[in-house]
N, C-alpha and C positions, 0 to 999 in steps of 0.2 A: 512518589515521585512527583512533585510540582514541576511547573512548567512547561520548560524545553526540554525535548530528551528523543535517546533512541531504544528500542527496547527490543532485541536479536534471541529467538528463540532459537535449541537447539536444531529445529527441523528447516532452519533455511528461509524462515518468515522471519521479519521483520516491519516495525511500524517505526514511524518519524515523526513527531508532531508535538503537540501538546498535551501537557497532562493535569488533571488535576485529581485531587486524592488517589492519584494511584491505577486511576484509569485514563482510557485514549477521550483525552474531551477537547474539543477546539479543531483546527484544522491539522489534519496529518495526511500522511502516506501509508497507505499494507502495499506491502512487499509480498507477494508469493513465490516460494522456490522457481515455478515456472517464469517467474520475469512479469507476471500480471499483476498491475496494482490497482487501489483503489484510490484516488486522490479526494479527498471530499471532507466533510464536515461529520464531527462522531460528535455523542453525549452519552456519558457515564457505560464508556467502552463498547457503544454499537456505532455503528455506522448509521447517520442521523442527518436528514437535509440534504441538500445539493451534494453530488460529488460524482466522479467519473472513474469506471472500471474501462482500462484498458490491458489490448494481450497484443503478440504483433507472433503470429506465427509462419514459417518462410518453407518451404515444401522444394524440393531441389538444388542448384544452385546459387545460392545469394548470391553472388555477384550478377546475376537478372534479376534483380530483388522482384521477384512473384510473390507477391504476399496472396496469402488461402484467405 
């Protein structure tokens, strides 16, 4: 794969972003099954440089927007 694309694993994880020679390379977003994401730069299939990992976990009544 080369250019822009999405890869979805059977586990529910996915990568959306740039590819070079079949590896994550450039700007992309990796999403874990629980919704946690890493949005940033990749090089040769590994996180590289600047990026942001984020997740949200709520406990109790979601209508109250109580973030843990």
